[in-house]
C-alpha positions, 0 to 999 in steps of 0.5 A: 500500500502506497503512503502519501510520501511515496505517491508520485506528484501530480506534476509527474502525470502532467509531464507524462500526459504532455509528452504523450500528446507531443509524441502523438502530435509528432508521429501521428500524421507521419504514421497516417501518411505511411499507412496511406502510401500502401493504398490500392491502385484505385485508392485515394489520399484519405481513409478508408483504404481501397486495398493494399499494394505497392502500386504507388511506390512502383509509380514513383520510379516508373514515372507514370504519374509523377515527376523525376523522382529517381533523378532528383533522389540520385542528385540529392544523395550525391549532393548530400554525400559531397556536402557531408565530406566537405563539411567534415574536412572544413569543420575538423580543420577549422576546429583544430585551428580555433584551438589556439586564439589568433588575431581576428578569431572572434570575428571569423567565428561570428562571420561563420555563424552569421549564416545561421541567423540569416533567412535561408531564402535570402542567402540563396537569393544572394548566391543566385544573384552573384552567379548571374552577375558573374555570368554563370549558370546556377546548378545544383552541383555548384551554386546549390552546393555553396548554398547548402554549405552555408547551412551545414558548415556552422553546425559542423563547426559548433559540433567540433567545438563541443567535441574538442572542448572535451578532448584531453590534450594529454594524449597528444602530449604523451605522443609528442614525448614518445617522439611522434611528429605533428602529422603522426600525432594528428593521424594516430592520436587526434583523429581517431579520438575525434572520430565519433564526433566526426561521424556526427558532423558527417551525419548532420551535414548529410541530413541537413543537405538531404532535407534542405529546401529554402537555400536550394530553391533558387540556386538549384537551377533547372534540375530539382533536388528531392525536396524541391521535387516533392514541393512541386508534387504538392501542387500537381499530384493528388494521389498516394504517390505523394505519401509513398515519396514521404515513406521512402525519404524517411526510410533513407534518413533512418538508414543513414542515422542507424549506420552512423550510430552503429559506427559510433557504437563500434568505435566505442566497443573497440576502444573499450576492448583496447583499454581492457587489453592494455589494463591486462597487459599492464597487470601482467 
């Protein structure tokens, strides 16, 4: 029998109810979309469902009723991969550079972060106007790439600052004492220890690029990325194919996240195993 002191306060139930409502509000509409994407060939965009099939998923890539989903998907995946690689390289280099204060470091930092507070549509507009003034054509692989980097690089740099803030530099000092050169210390000590954070930067860069629409809408040129193609579909597609696109893009996002988390977990397990072996060797 519970006593008055052991009973949970009413705030606990209030928070639990609020969290439940939040989860329902967030995932309820997504679940409905996923279910309706399996409508039969004669099904509509609302309940009740008229059969169950993969017809609308097949329609996405056969291009019978919808736009260039296959092409835009390929472009988005390729662009997101390039953005992730560039974001990782520049974020790591900049993060290591900012470990020591230099003249103008604060100004450089705020210039990088400034793109986060500027409306993305205006950033894309400025890049598109610059390309036109230079006589260059906007394209998803040039101006679109630059526009997306203004979005991903600040996040990558902030993540690297957080990772490096917890980095124990005594490991680097020990490597130096053992005769390691600067390159050996970076390759054998610093980068391996920063690897989970680097994977996090790559994940942010990939997912932010994969979902980006505001900065890319004016800078992508004549060929759409997947978010732009989906946006165009909302104005001319009135079939469950639109829901099928949402299901496919969500699956891709979850696969990328799971792979990143699995990589981080594997690195941590390997480190723990190495630490145990080192402890056993020292004990012997």
